[in-house]
Z-matrix of the N, CA and C atoms (Angstrom, degrees):
N
C 1 1.470
C 2 1.516 1 110.26
N 3 1.353 2 116.66 1 -41.69
C 4 1.460 3 120.14 2 -179.28
C 5 1.527 4 111.66 3 -63.18
N 6 1.322 5 116.84 4 -33.23
C 7 1.467 6 119.86 5 -179.27
C 8 1.520 7 112.02 6 -69.30
N 9 1.322 8 117.33 7 -22.31
C 10 1.460 9 121.36 8 -179.00
C 11 1.531 10 112.80 9 -91.15
N 12 1.322 11 117.11 10 -10.58
C 13 1.467 12 119.72 11 179.37
C 14 1.522 13 110.23 12 -73.13
N 15 1.350 14 117.88 13 144.48
C 16 1.457 15 119.43 14 177.08
C 17 1.518 16 111.15 15 -63.36
N 18 1.281 17 115.89 16 143.96
C 19 1.459 18 120.08 17 -178.68
C 20 1.524 19 109.96 18 -79.88
N 21 1.356 20 116.69 19 146.54
C 22 1.460 21 119.57 20 178.46
C 23 1.525 22 110.69 21 -57.79
N 24 1.338 23 114.17 22 144.88
C 25 1.451 24 119.12 23 -179.85
C 26 1.513 25 110.94 24 -178.53
N 27 1.324 26 116.62 25 -171.93
C 28 1.474 27 120.24 26 -179.09
C 29 1.524 28 113.53 27 -59.48
N 30 1.358 29 118.05 28 -24.42
C 31 1.456 30 120.66 29 -179.25
C 32 1.527 31 111.86 30 -60.26
N 33 1.342 32 117.32 31 -24.99
C 34 1.460 33 120.75 32 -177.97
C 35 1.526 34 111.18 33 -65.90
N 36 1.320 35 116.56 34 -36.26
C 37 1.463 36 119.45 35 178.67
C 38 1.522 37 110.38 36 -67.76
N 39 1.332 38 117.12 37 -40.83
C 40 1.469 39 120.71 38 177.12
C 41 1.526 40 110.71 39 -64.05
N 42 1.336 41 115.87 40 -43.81
C 43 1.470 42 120.13 41 179.53
C 44 1.526 43 111.23 42 -61.90
N 45 1.313 44 116.14 43 -39.78
C 46 1.470 45 120.30 44 178.37
C 47 1.531 46 110.88 45 -61.36
N 48 1.319 47 116.53 46 -40.19
C 49 1.465 48 119.63 47 -179.74
C 50 1.521 49 111.70 48 -71.73
N 51 1.342 50 116.60 49 -36.12
C 52 1.471 51 119.63 50 177.74
C 53 1.523 52 110.77 51 -62.24
N 54 1.335 53 116.48 52 -38.76
C 55 1.465 54 120.28 53 -179.19
C 56 1.525 55 112.10 54 -65.37
N 57 1.329 56 117.81 55 -15.42
C 58 1.462 57 119.82 56 178.52
C 59 1.522 58 111.19 57 -68.07
N 60 1.333 59 117.96 58 -29.57
C 61 1.462 60 119.67 59 -174.13
C 62 1.532 61 113.29 60 -69.31
N 63 1.348 62 120.66 61 -40.48
C 64 1.471 63 118.03 62 171.45
C 65 1.520 64 112.57 63 -59.12
N 66 1.326 65 117.78 64 -32.59
C 67 1.462 66 120.37 65 177.53
C 68 1.524 67 110.75 66 -69.41
N 69 1.349 68 116.73 67 -37.93
C 70 1.462 69 119.63 68 174.35
C 71 1.526 70 110.32 69 -60.76
N 72 1.342 71 115.87 70 -42.66
C 73 1.460 72 120.01 71 178.88
C 74 1.519 73 111.99 72 -62.36
N 75 1.338 74 116.87 73 -42.33
C 76 1.463 75 120.53 74 178.08
C 77 1.526 76 110.87 75 -63.17
N 78 1.335 77 116.61 76 -39.69
C 79 1.461 78 120.29 77 178.64
C 80 1.524 79 110.86 78 -64.39
N 81 1.342 80 117.36 79 -40.99
C 82 1.462 81 120.72 80 178.53
C 83 1.526 82 111.00 81 -63.96
N 84 1.343 83 116.02 82 -41.13
C 85 1.467 84 119.78 83 179.01
C 86 1.521 85 110.98 84 -64.69
N 87 1.324 86 118.10 85 -42.41
C 88 1.466 87 121.47 86 178.97
C 89 1.523 88 110.82 87 -65.66
N 90 1.338 89 117.24 88 -34.67
C 91 1.460 90 119.55 89 176.19
C 92 1.522 91 110.55 90 -64.96
N 93 1.340 92 117.10 91 -38.11
C 94 1.464 93 120.16 92 176.28
C 95 1.529 94 111.23 93 -64.68
N 96 1.333 95 116.45 94 -42.07
C 97 1.471 96 120.12 95 177.15
C 98 1.519 97 110.32 96 -59.95
N 99 1.328 98 117.31 97 -41.52
C 100 1.466 99 120.93 98 177.70
C 101 1.515 100 110.75 99 -61.47
N 102 1.340 101 117.68 100 -41.12
C 103 1.462 102 120.52 101 179.08
C 104 1.520 103 111.07 102 -63.16
N 105 1.350 104 116.78 103 -37.56
C 106 1.463 105 120.47 104 177.74
C 107 1.526 106 110.57 105 -66.84
N 108 1.328 107 116.09 106 -40.57
C 109 1.456 108 120.55 107 -176.47
C 110 1.520 109 113.06 108 -74.16
N 111 1.315 110 117.44 109 -44.32
C 112 1.468 111 120.53 110 -168.97
C 113 1.518 112 114.13 111 -121.82
N 114 1.326 113 118.84 112 -1.56
C 115 1.446 114 120.54 113 177.15
C 116 1.516 115 113.27 114 93.15
N 117 1.339 116 116.72 115 167.64
C 118 1.466 117 121.40 116 -175.73
C 119 1.522 118 113.91 117 -68.58
N 120 1.330 119 118.15 118 -24.93
C 121 1.462 120 119.70 119 -178.35
C 122 1.528 121 111.14 120 -63.12
N 123 1.325 122 116.76 121 -45.92
C 124 1.460 123 119.66 122 179.60
C 125 1.528 124 111.08 123 -68.46
N 126 1.335 125 116.96 124 -32.62
C 127 1.463 126 119.94 125 176.70
C 128 1.528 127 110.09 126 -63.19
N 129 1.337 128 116.51 127 -41.82
C 130 1.470 129 119.70 128 177.76
C 131 1.523 130 110.78 129 -62.15
N 132 1.332 131 117.19 130 -39.67
C 133 1.463 132 120.59 131 177.28
C 134 1.522 133 111.14 132 -63.75
N 135 1.322 134 116.14 133 -39.33
C 136 1.464 135 119.77 134 179.51
C 137 1.527 136 111.05 135 -63.98
N 138 1.327 137 116.89 136 -44.30
C 139 1.456 138 120.16 137 179.83
C 140 1.526 139 110.97 138 -65.13
N 141 1.339 140 116.66 139 -40.87
C 142 1.466 141 119.72 140 177.60
C 143 1.527 142 110.63 141 -63.71
N 144 1.337 143 116.43 142 -39.74
C 145 1.463 144 120.04 143 177.67
C 146 1.524 145 110.86 144 -63.96
N 147 1.348 146 116.66 145 -35.93
C 148 1.456 147 119.64 146 177.32
C 149 1.521 148 112.45 147 -63.32
N 150 1.342 149 116.02 148 -40.47
C 151 1.471 150 119.89 149 177.12
C 152 1.529 151 110.14 150 -63.50
N 153 1.348 152 115.62 151 -44.95
C 154 1.467 153 119.56 152 -179.93
C 155 1.528 154 111.46 153 -63.66
N 156 1.331 155 116.57 154 -38.55
C 157 1.456 156 119.81 155 179.38
C 158 1.532 157 111.07 156 -66.92
N 159 1.336 158 116.77 157 -37.68
C 160 1.466 159 119.91 158 176.09
C 161 1.533 160 110.51 159 -62.92
N 162 1.337 161 116.17 160 -38.87
C 163 1.468 162 120.25 161 177.30
C 164 1.528 163 110.43 162 -63.68
N 165 1.347 164 116.46 163 -40.74
C 166 1.457 165 120.66 164 178.48
C 167 1.530 166 110.93 165 -63.27
N 168 1.332 167 116.94 166 -39.95
C 169 1.466 168 120.08 167 178.21
C 170 1.526 169 110.95 168 -64.74
N 171 1.341 170 116.89 169 -38.30
C 172 1.463 171 119.91 170 177.97
C 173 1.529 172 110.31 171 -64.47
N 174 1.343 173 116.69 172 -41.98
C 175 1.458 174 119.97 173 178.08
C 176 1.526 175 111.25 174 -63.28
N 177 1.327 176 116.68 175 -38.75
C 178 1.458 177 120.58 176 179.29
C 179 1.524 178 110.64 177 -64.68
N 180 1.338 179 116.43 178 -41.96
C 181 1.459 180 119.39 179 177.52
C 182 1.517 181 112.33 180 -64.85
N 183 1.347 182 115.56 181 -38.08
C 184 1.463 183 119.44 182 177.56
C 185 1.526 184 110.85 183 -64.89
N 186 1.335 185 116.02 184 -40.70
C 187 1.465 186 119.86 185 177.84
C 188 1.524 187 110.98 186 -63.67
N 189 1.315 188 116.45 187 -38.99
C 190 1.464 189 120.29 188 179.29
C 191 1.534 190 111.29 189 -64.13
N 192 1.321 191 116.20 190 -42.98
C 193 1.461 192 119.44 191 179.18
C 194 1.534 193 111.44 192 -64.72
N 195 1.339 194 116.55 193 -41.26
C 196 1.464 195 119.85 194 178.91
C 197 1.528 196 110.43 195 -63.56
N 198 1.329 197 115.78 196 -38.05
C 199 1.450 198 119.73 197 179.56
C 200 1.526 199 111.31 198 -64.91
N 201 1.342 200 117.05 199 -40.28
C 202 1.466 201 120.84 200 178.87
C 203 1.522 202 111.80 201 -66.02
N 204 1.330 203 115.74 202 -27.93
C 205 1.464 204 120.13 203 178.91
C 206 1.521 205 112.64 204 -87.16
N 207 1.334 206 116.26 205 2.32
C 208 1.453 207 120.48 206 179.67
C 209 1.515 208 114.12 207 78.26
N 210 1.327 209 117.79 208 18.52
C 211 1.464 210 122.69 209 178.95
C 212 1.516 211 110.04 210 -98.95
N 213 1.337 212 118.91 211 154.09
C 214 1.468 213 120.92 212 179.32
C 215 1.531 214 111.02 213 -63.57
N 216 1.304 215 116.05 214 131.68
C 217 1.468 216 120.49 215 -176.71
C 218 1.521 217 112.43 216 -137.06
N 219 1.336 218 117.52 217 4.71
C 220 1.457 219 119.68 218 -176.04
C 221 1.508 220 113.38 219 -61.89
N 222 1.347 221 117.43 220 -41.73
C 223 1.467 222 120.47 221 -178.11
C 224 1.527 223 111.15 222 -64.67
N 225 1.338 224 116.46 223 -42.12
C 226 1.463 225 119.54 224 178.50
C 227 1.528 226 111.22 225 -61.51
N 228 1.323 227 116.71 226 -40.89
C 229 1.462 228 120.41 227 178.75
C 230 1.520 229 112.20 228 -63.01
N 231 1.345 230 116.61 229 -40.85
C 232 1.462 231 120.27 230 179.02
C 233 1.522 232 110.72 231 -65.82
N 234 1.337 233 116.06 232 -43.15
C 235 1.475 234 119.77 233 179.25
C 236 1.526 235 110.24 234 -63.27
N 237 1.336 236 117.20 235 -42.29
C 238 1.468 237 120.54 236 179.28
C 239 1.520 238 111.01 237 -61.10
N 240 1.320 239 117.14 238 -43.89
C 241 1.465 240 120.48 239 178.85
C 242 1.518 241 111.09 240 -64.05
N 243 1.336 242 116.70 241 -41.44
C 244 1.463 243 120.10 242 179.61
C 245 1.514 244 112.17 243 -63.66
N 246 1.345 245 117.30 244 -43.88
C 247 1.464 246 120.75 245 178.98
C 248 1.525 247 110.75 246 -63.51
N 249 1.338 248 117.07 247 -40.34
C 250 1.463 249 120.99 248 179.77
C 251 1.522 250 111.08 249 -63.06
N 252 1.323 251 116.98 250 -44.71
C 253 1.468 252 120.76 251 179.98
C 254 1.524 253 110.68 252 -63.91
N 255 1.329 254 116.89 253 -43.63
C 256 1.471 255 120.28 254 -179.46
C 257 1.526 256 111.37 255 -65.54
N 258 1.327 257 117.24 256 -37.60
C 259 1.467 258 119.45 257 -179.59
C 260 1.518 259 111.43 258 -65.85
N 261 1.332 260 116.81 259 -41.94
C 262 1.465 261 120.23 260 178.60
C 263 1.529 262 110.55 261 -66.94
N 264 1.328 263 116.83 262 -41.89
C 265 1.468 264 120.39 263 179.54
C 266 1.521 265 111.19 264 -63.25
N 267 1.327 266 117.09 265 -39.41
C 268 1.470 267 120.32 266 -179.59
C 269 1.519 268 111.44 267 -66.54
N 270 1.340 269 117.13 268 -31.94
C 271 1.463 270 120.42 269 -178.04
C 272 1.518 271 112.23 270 -75.60
N 273 1.328 272 118.05 271 -34.18
C 274 1.466 273 120.60 272 -172.80
C 275 1.523 274 113.32 273 -101.28
N 276 1.324 275 118.53 274 -11.70
C 277 1.463 276 119.50 275 -176.76
C 278 1.520 277 109.81 276 -71.68
N 279 1.350 278 118.55 277 126.47
C 280 1.469 279 120.27 278 -176.99
C 281 1.520 280 111.75 279 -70.62
N 282 1.330 281 114.78 280 153.35
C 283 1.459 282 121.37 281 177.53
C 284 1.515 283 109.31 282 -129.72
N 285 1.343 284 118.50 283 160.73
C 286 1.463 285 120.75 284 176.40
C 287 1.519 286 112.44 285 -58.13
N 288 1.351 287 116.77 286 -36.40
C 289 1.463 288 119.62 287 -179.44
C 290 1.517 289 111.26 288 -63.73
N 291 1.338 290 116.18 289 -33.33
C 292 1.464 291 119.97 290 179.06
C 293 1.520 292 110.50 291 -65.38
N 294 1.324 293 117.24 292 -40.69
C 295 1.461 294 120.60 293 179.17
C 296 1.518 295 111.38 294 -65.32
N 297 1.351 296 116.92 295 -36.67
C 298 1.457 297 120.15 296 178.32
C 299 1.519 298 110.38 297 -66.08
N 300 1.347 299 116.13 298 -40.10
C 301 1.462 300 120.16 299 -177.48
C 302 1.509 301 112.03 300 -63.79
N 303 1.330 302 118.33 301 -27.20
C 304 1.460 303 120.69 302 -176.27
C 305 1.515 304 112.88 303 -67.51
N 306 1.313 305 117.57 304 -20.25
C 307 1.454 306 119.08 305 179.51
C 308 1.500 307 113.27 306 -111.35
N 309 1.338 308 118.14 307 25.48
C 310 1.449 309 121.20 308 -169.88
C 311 1.522 310 114.31 309 -94.51
N 312 1.339 311 118.95 310 0.25
C 313 1.454 312 120.43 311 -178.19
C 314 1.520 313 110.17 312 -66.83
N 315 1.340 314 116.91 313 127.85
C 316 1.453 315 120.36 314 -178.59
C 317 1.504 316 110.67 315 -142.81
N 318 1.344 317 115.26 316 -173.31
C 319 1.449 318 120.34 317 178.76
C 320 1.514 319 109.66 318 -69.30
N 321 1.333 320 115.95 319 158.58
C 322 1.454 321 119.52 320 -179.78
C 323 1.508 322 110.98 321 -169.81
N 324 1.325 323 114.67 322 -172.41
C 325 1.455 324 122.37 323 179.59
C 326 1.515 325 108.10 324 -137.54
N 327 1.347 326 117.17 325 133.35
C 328 1.454 327 118.71 326 179.68
C 329 1.528 328 110.51 327 -85.38
N 330 1.325 329 115.82 328 -175.31
C 331 1.463 330 120.61 329 -173.35
C 332 1.525 331 113.12 330 -63.27
N 333 1.330 332 117.65 331 -26.33
C 334 1.459 333 120.73 332 -178.87
C 335 1.517 334 112.59 333 -83.73
N 336 1.335 335 117.60 334 -5.96
C 337 1.455 336 121.14 335 -177.00
C 338 1.508 337 113.21 336 92.76
N 339 1.331 338 117.73 337 6.05
C 340 1.460 339 121.83 338 179.47
C 341 1.530 340 109.91 339 -78.56
N 342 1.322 341 116.44 340 115.41
C 343 1.461 342 121.02 341 -178.60
C 344 1.521 343 110.14 342 -81.95
N 345 1.332 344 116.09 343 143.80
C 346 1.456 345 120.61 344 177.76
C 347 1.522 346 109.89 345 -138.77
N 348 1.330 347 114.86 346 161.70
C 349 1.458 348 122.41 347 177.54
C 350 1.524 349 108.37 348 -124.92
N 351 1.336 350 117.17 349 154.00
C 352 1.470 351 118.90 350 174.90
C 353 1.516 352 110.17 351 -68.60
N 354 1.306 353 115.94 352 140.38
C 355 1.464 354 121.04 353 -179.00
C 356 1.515 355 111.92 354 -79.06
N 357 1.317 356 115.61 355 135.52
C 358 1.458 357 123.34 356 164.54
C 359 1.532 358 106.44 357 -142.60
N 360 1.319 359 118.44 358 149.84
C 361 1.463 360 119.17 359 177.45
C 362 1.529 361 112.30 360 -58.14
N 363 1.347 362 115.91 361 -34.64
C 364 1.462 363 119.88 362 -179.96
C 365 1.532 364 111.22 363 -65.80
N 366 1.343 365 116.14 364 -42.11
C 367 1.452 366 119.25 365 179.80
C 368 1.516 367 110.95 366 -66.67
N 369 1.331 368 117.09 367 -39.61
C 370 1.456 369 120.38 368 177.64
C 371 1.524 370 110.88 369 -62.71
N 372 1.325 371 117.03 370 -43.84
C 373 1.462 372 120.72 371 179.79
C 374 1.526 373 111.04 372 -63.15
N 375 1.338 374 116.83 373 -39.41
C 376 1.464 375 120.03 374 179.98
C 377 1.517 376 111.34 375 -65.65
N 378 1.303 377 117.19 376 -42.08
C 379 1.461 378 120.92 377 179.36
C 380 1.520 379 111.58 378 -66.17
N 381 1.318 380 117.09 379 -38.93
C 382 1.458 381 120.27 380 178.85
C 383 1.525 382 110.93 381 -68.71
N 384 1.342 383 116.38 382 -34.64
C 385 1.469 384 119.68 383 176.63
C 386 1.525 385 110.93 384 -65.70
N 387 1.333 386 117.17 385 -27.60
C 388 1.466 387 121.32 386 177.83
C 389 1.525 388 111.71 387 -81.48
N 390 1.318 389 116.89 388 -5.94
C 391 1.455 390 120.36 389 -179.04
C 392 1.512 391 113.66 390 79.74
N 393 1.339 392 117.14 391 25.98
C 394 1.459 393 121.43 392 -178.81
C 395 1.529 394 110.26 393 -91.97
N 396 1.312 395 115.19 394 146.52
C 397 1.461 396 120.13 395 170.09
C 398 1.532 397 107.84 396 -78.20
N 399 1.335 398 116.06 397 140.30
C 400 1.470 399 120.36 398 -174.88
C 401 1.521 400 109.65 399 -133.36
N 402 1.339 401 114.86 400 134.92
C 403 1.461 402 122.37 401 174.61
C 404 1.521 403 106.88 402 -112.15
N 405 1.348 404 116.80 403 120.11
C 406 1.466 405 121.20 404 -179.26
C 407 1.521 406 108.65 405 -110.96
N 408 1.319 407 115.19 406 124.33
C 409 1.461 408 122.68 407 -179.64
C 410 1.523 409 108.48 408 -109.57
N 411 1.332 410 116.56 409 106.30
C 412 1.471 411 121.59 410 175.00
C 413 1.527 412 107.08 411 -86.72
N 414 1.327 413 116.14 412 113.71
C 415 1.454 414 120.84 413 -170.53
C 416 1.522 415 111.01 414 -140.58
N 417 1.327 416 116.13 415 175.48
C 418 1.470 417 122.35 416 176.31
C 419 1.525 418 108.04 417 -157.79
N 420 1.327 419 115.81 418 149.32
C 421 1.457 420 120.29 419 -178.01
C 422 1.524 421 111.62 420 -64.63
N 423 1.341 422 117.23 421 -31.46
C 424 1.460 423 120.48 422 -176.90
C 425 1.520 424 112.51 423 -87.07
N 426 1.321 425 118.02 424 -1.27
C 427 1.468 426 122.37 425 -178.72
C 428 1.529 427 108.95 426 -88.70
N 429 1.326 428 117.00 427 109.10
C 430 1.466 429 121.07 428 -177.45
C 431 1.526 430 110.88 429 -64.79
N 432 1.328 431 117.41 430 -42.46
C 433 1.462 432 120.81 431 179.60
C 434 1.518 433 110.83 432 -60.63
N 435 1.340 434 116.48 433 -41.01
C 436 1.468 435 120.73 434 179.06
C 437 1.520 436 111.00 435 -60.63
N 438 1.340 437 116.66 436 -45.46
C 439 1.458 438 120.62 437 -177.78
C 440 1.527 439 111.38 438 -66.23
N 441 1.323 440 116.95 439 -38.79
C 442 1.460 441 119.99 440 178.15
C 443 1.518 442 110.30 441 -64.92
N 444 1.335 443 117.77 442 -44.83
C 445 1.464 444 120.85 443 179.37
C 446 1.523 445 111.94 444 -61.43
N 447 1.330 446 116.43 445 -39.38
C 448 1.459 447 118.97 446 -179.07
C 449 1.521 448 111.13 447 -65.13
N 450 1.317 449 117.05 448 -38.59
C 451 1.461 450 119.87 449 -178.14
C 452 1.525 451 112.60 450 -79.48
N 453 1.329 452 116.45 451 -35.91
C 454 1.459 453 120.10 452 -175.50
C 455 1.525 454 112.37 453 -84.19
N 456 1.339 455 117.53 454 -38.78
C 457 1.462 456 120.82 455 -171.42
C 458 1.524 457 114.15 456 -114.32
N 459 1.325 458 117.93 457 -41.14
C 460 1.463 459 119.88 458 -173.21
C 461 1.529 460 113.03 459 -89.39
N 462 1.314 461 117.35 460 -41.74
C 463 1.470 462 120.47 461 -178.79
C 464 1.520 463 110.48 462 -88.07
N 465 1.327 464 115.79 463 54.04
C 466 1.458 465 121.52 464 178.00
C 467 1.522 466 108.94 465 -124.17
N 468 1.318 467 115.87 466 155.18
C 469 1.460 468 119.89 467 179.58
C 470 1.523 469 110.75 468 -63.68
N 471 1.331 470 116.92 469 -35.11
C 472 1.462 471 120.61 470 179.29
C 473 1.521 472 111.15 471 -60.52
N 474 1.335 473 116.34 472 -46.44
C 475 1.459 474 120.06 473 178.96
C 476 1.517 475 111.12 474 -66.17
N 477 1.326 476 117.39 475 -41.46
C 478 1.467 477 121.02 476 -179.44
C 479 1.530 478 110.69 477 -61.06
N 480 1.334 479 116.53 478 -41.54
C 481 1.465 480 120.05 479 179.09
C 482 1.522 481 111.43 480 -66.76
N 483 1.343 482 116.65 481 -36.86
C 484 1.470 483 119.92 482 178.51
C 485 1.520 484 111.24 483 -66.06
N 486 1.339 485 117.37 484 -42.74
C 487 1.460 486 120.70 485 178.42
C 488 1.535 487 110.39 486 -63.71
N 489 1.325 488 116.17 487 -45.10
C 490 1.462 489 119.65 488 -178.12
C 491 1.530 490 111.35 489 -67.61
N 492 1.321 491 116.76 490 -40.73
C 493 1.453 492 120.21 491 -177.42
C 494 1.518 493 114.10 492 -68.91
N 495 1.334 494 116.87 493 -28.73
C 496 1.467 495 120.67 494 -178.37
C 497 1.528 496 112.78 495 -99.53
N 498 1.328 497 116.76 496 -9.34
C 499 1.468 498 119.40 497 -178.02
C 500 1.513 499 113.29 498 73.01
N 501 1.328 500 117.16 499 20.53
C 502 1.463 501 121.38 500 179.66
C 503 1.524 502 109.80 501 -75.56
N 504 1.326 503 116.46 502 135.21
C 505 1.462 504 121.88 503 179.94
C 506 1.528 505 108.95 504 -91.49
N 507 1.314 506 115.57 505 133.99
C 508 1.462 507 122.35 506 -177.80
C 509 1.525 508 108.86 507 -104.48
N 510 1.345 509 116.50 508 116.28
C 511 1.464 510 122.31 509 178.23
C 512 1.519 511 109.81 510 -111.05
N 513 1.338 512 116.08 511 135.14
C 514 1.461 513 121.17 512 175.88
C 515 1.519 514 109.84 513 -106.96
N 516 1.325 515 116.21 514 122.07
C 517 1.459 516 122.49 515 176.14
C 518 1.521 517 107.69 516 -101.54
N 519 1.328 518 116.95 517 98.07
C 520 1.461 519 122.16 518 -173.42
C 521 1.528 520 110.07 519 -85.27
N 522 1.341 521 116.02 520 113.73
C 523 1.466 522 122.48 521 -178.48
C 524 1.525 523 111.04 522 -104.46
N 525 1.321 524 117.16 523 20.41
C 526 1.461 525 120.60 524 -178.68
C 527 1.514 526 111.38 525 -57.40
N 528 1.341 527 116.95 526 -39.27
C 529 1.469 528 121.13 527 -178.66
C 530 1.525 529 112.02 528 -103.25
N 531 1.329 530 116.66 529 23.83
C 532 1.477 531 121.72 530 173.81
C 533 1.524 532 112.12 531 56.33
N 534 1.314 533 115.47 532 57.05
C 535 1.453 534 121.51 533 179.00
C 536 1.530 535 110.15 534 -64.62
N 537 1.342 536 116.60 535 133.80
C 538 1.469 537 120.78 536 -175.56
C 539 1.524 538 111.67 537 -67.50
N 540 1.322 539 117.80 538 -36.16
C 541 1.470 540 121.18 539 -179.74
C 542 1.525 541 109.90 540 -65.24
N 543 1.327 542 116.33 541 -43.77
C 544 1.459 543 119.82 542 179.56
C 545 1.528 544 110.33 543 -67.69
N 546 1.332 545 117.39 544 -38.20
C 547 1.462 546 120.65 545 177.27
C 548 1.531 547 110.89 546 -59.87
N 549 1.325 548 116.50 547 -38.17
C 550 1.472 549 120.38 548 177.97
C 551 1.524 550 111.16 549 -66.16
N 552 1.336 551 116.66 550 -39.47
C 553 1.464 552 120.41 551 176.73
C 554 1.527 553 110.92 552 -63.07
N 555 1.326 554 116.02 553 -44.80
C 556 1.464 555 119.63 554 -179.86
C 557 1.525 556 111.18 555 -60.24
N 558 1.331 557 116.12 556 -42.93
C 559 1.463 558 120.10 557 179.62
C 560 1.528 559 111.09 558 -64.16
N 561 1.335 560 116.47 559 -36.17
C 562 1.467 561 119.91 560 -179.30
C 563 1.525 562 111.69 561 -64.09
N 564 1.328 563 115.91 562 -29.11
C 565 1.467 564 119.53 563 178.70
C 566 1.524 565 112.05 564 -100.26
N 567 1.327 566 116.42 565 16.93
C 568 1.454 567 121.16 566 174.79
C 569 1.506 568 115.03 567 73.83
N 570 1.330 569 117.39 568 26.30
C 571 1.455 570 121.17 569 -179.45
C 572 1.533 571 110.34 570 -114.89
N 573 1.317 572 115.63 571 142.86
C 574 1.459 573 120.82 572 176.62
C 575 1.523 574 111.85 573 -98.20
N 576 1.328 575 116.69 574 -8.58
C 577 1.457 576 119.90 575 -179.23
C 578 1.510 577 111.12 576 -165.11
N 579 1.310 578 115.39 577 -174.05
C 580 1.454 579 122.72 578 -179.78
C 581 1.528 580 109.17 579 -97.44
N 582 1.341 581 117.86 580 159.28
C 583 1.459 582 128.02 581 8.65
C 584 1.526 583 113.32 582 -86.72
N 585 1.324 584 114.20 583 156.46
C 586 1.464 585 122.46 584 171.66
C 587 1.521 586 106.67 585 -143.15
N 588 1.331 587 115.77 586 130.32
C 589 1.467 588 121.08 587 -178.40
C 590 1.525 589 108.89 588 -123.79
N 591 1.324 590 115.60 589 119.68
C 592 1.456 591 121.85 590 -179.67
C 593 1.525 592 109.56 591 -117.89
N 594 1.321 593 115.80 592 135.98
C 595 1.459 594 121.26 593 177.83
C 596 1.523 595 107.69 594 -121.53
N 597 1.339 596 116.30 595 110.49
C 598 1.458 597 121.90 596 -178.64
C 599 1.523 598 109.61 597 -91.07
N 600 1.351 599 117.93 598 126.19
C 601 1.471 600 120.13 599 -178.74
C 602 1.519 601 111.82 600 -71.71
N 603 1.316 602 114.93 601 152.47
C 604 1.467 603 120.43 602 -177.09
C 605 1.526 604 112.05 603 -65.03
N 606 1.299 605 117.57 604 -31.65
C 607 1.455 606 119.96 605 -176.82
C 608 1.506 607 114.48 606 -85.09
N 609 1.322 608 118.37 607 6.55
C 610 1.457 609 121.42 608 -177.34
C 611 1.520 610 110.82 609 94.05
N 612 1.315 611 114.82 610 176.32
C 613 1.457 612 119.61 611 -179.71
C 614 1.519 613 112.04 612 105.07
N 615 1.325 614 115.39 613 179.08
C 616 1.460 615 120.98 614 -177.24
C 617 1.523 616 110.90 615 -72.37
N 618 1.324 617 116.35 616 150.20
C 619 1.464 618 119.25 617 179.88
C 620 1.516 619 112.02 618 -76.88
N 621 1.319 620 115.41 619 155.28
C 622 1.459 621 121.30 620 171.24
C 623 1.524 622 108.23 621 -86.79
N 624 1.328 623 116.48 622 132.12
C 625 1.460 624 121.54 623 177.93
C 626 1.523 625 108.20 624 -96.58
N 627 1.323 626 115.83 625 117.57
C 628 1.460 627 120.35 626 -179.38
C 629 1.533 628 110.62 627 -84.30
N 630 1.318 629 116.90 628 158.90
C 631 1.478 630 119.99 629 177.15
C 632 1.526 631 111.45 630 -62.26
N 633 1.319 632 116.08 631 162.52
C 634 1.460 633 120.50 632 -178.69
C 635 1.518 634 112.34 633 -74.16
N 636 1.319 635 118.13 634 -20.45
C 637 1.455 636 122.34 635 175.26
C 638 1.519 637 107.98 636 -109.74
N 639 1.345 638 116.51 637 119.34
C 640 1.458 639 121.48 638 -173.27
C 641 1.517 640 111.69 639 -105.34
N 642 1.342 641 113.83 640 156.50
C 643 1.459 642 121.90 641 168.96
C 644 1.526 643 107.45 642 -127.17
N 645 1.324 644 118.91 643 157.50
C 646 1.471 645 119.63 644 178.39
C 647 1.526 646 112.16 645 -57.10
N 648 1.338 647 117.63 646 -42.23
C 649 1.459 648 120.31 647 179.76
C 650 1.514 649 112.44 648 -61.97
N 651 1.320 650 116.42 649 -37.97
C 652 1.455 651 120.78 650 179.17
C 653 1.530 652 110.82 651 -63.80
N 654 1.323 653 116.43 652 -42.27
C 655 1.456 654 120.47 653 179.62
C 656 1.513 655 110.95 654 -66.28
N 657 1.330 656 116.94 655 -45.39
C 658 1.466 657 121.26 656 -179.36
C 659 1.527 658 110.73 657 -61.03
N 660 1.322 659 117.22 658 -45.00
C 661 1.469 660 121.35 659 -179.33
C 662 1.534 661 110.44 660 -62.64
N 663 1.333 662 117.77 661 -42.80
C 664 1.450 663 120.70 662 -178.72
C 665 1.523 664 111.68 663 -67.55
N 666 1.327 665 116.73 664 -39.66
C 667 1.470 666 120.89 665 -179.55
C 668 1.527 667 110.73 666 -66.50
N 669 1.320 668 116.93 667 -43.41
C 670 1.462 669 120.14 668 -179.65
C 671 1.538 670 111.03 669 -66.00
N 672 1.333 671 117.10 670 -40.06
C 673 1.462 672 120.07 671 178.05
C 674 1.521 673 111.23 672 -65.46
N 675 1.324 674 117.14 673 -37.81
C 676 1.471 675 120.52 674 179.49
C 677 1.522 676 110.76 675 -67.64
N 678 1.320 677 117.60 676 -38.06
C 679 1.471 678 120.88 677 -179.69
C 680 1.521 679 111.67 678 -66.58
N 681 1.320 680 116.33 679 -29.72
C 682 1.466 681 120.58 680 179.04
C 683 1.526 682 111.76 681 -77.04
N 684 1.368 683 115.59 682 -13.12
C 685 1.463 684 119.67 683 178.09
C 686 1.498 685 112.08 684 81.05
């Protein structure tokens, strides 16, 4: 096995730099998740803190070089540490706007025109009492599978037409911030996390549990069957 491994060389430095780009992508995705969770104001603070932290790292490197040259560098080191601490504190310190953003989930419409409502047990019970078919999507912004399913299967014109044609109500149960009510629902259906897709039939009865990987045809078939009761 050792004889088949590539030998050390300059390619290792290039490979190390290439691996930085998936990390950049992960950082961008996490920043988007933060914006969904806490709003754009906190995202702006995070980006500003990142700039300040980069400045602190530059000051630290400058202090290190001055120290190696035998020049005084203590003040630069103290300033770098102070800027780093302030940048981290500014990013994590809560604000009133952050608290407001945590309760901002509401009804909406996705790109395909499919309207949805925020999930609550009370809303689900009311819809079932009316004899409506209901599709519940347990999702989270940080769940990659959830986002893929929404774009590939749920946010399609085919699915939107099926929901509209059958009168099925689409509820989104957002677990991005680990809601206790949603966690209890997941546990009741034997799940430790998202995604979970439930289709409640119009005539009452237990919901159909769809697979974790969806297709447009699968969604359309489940919605039509639920509308028929």
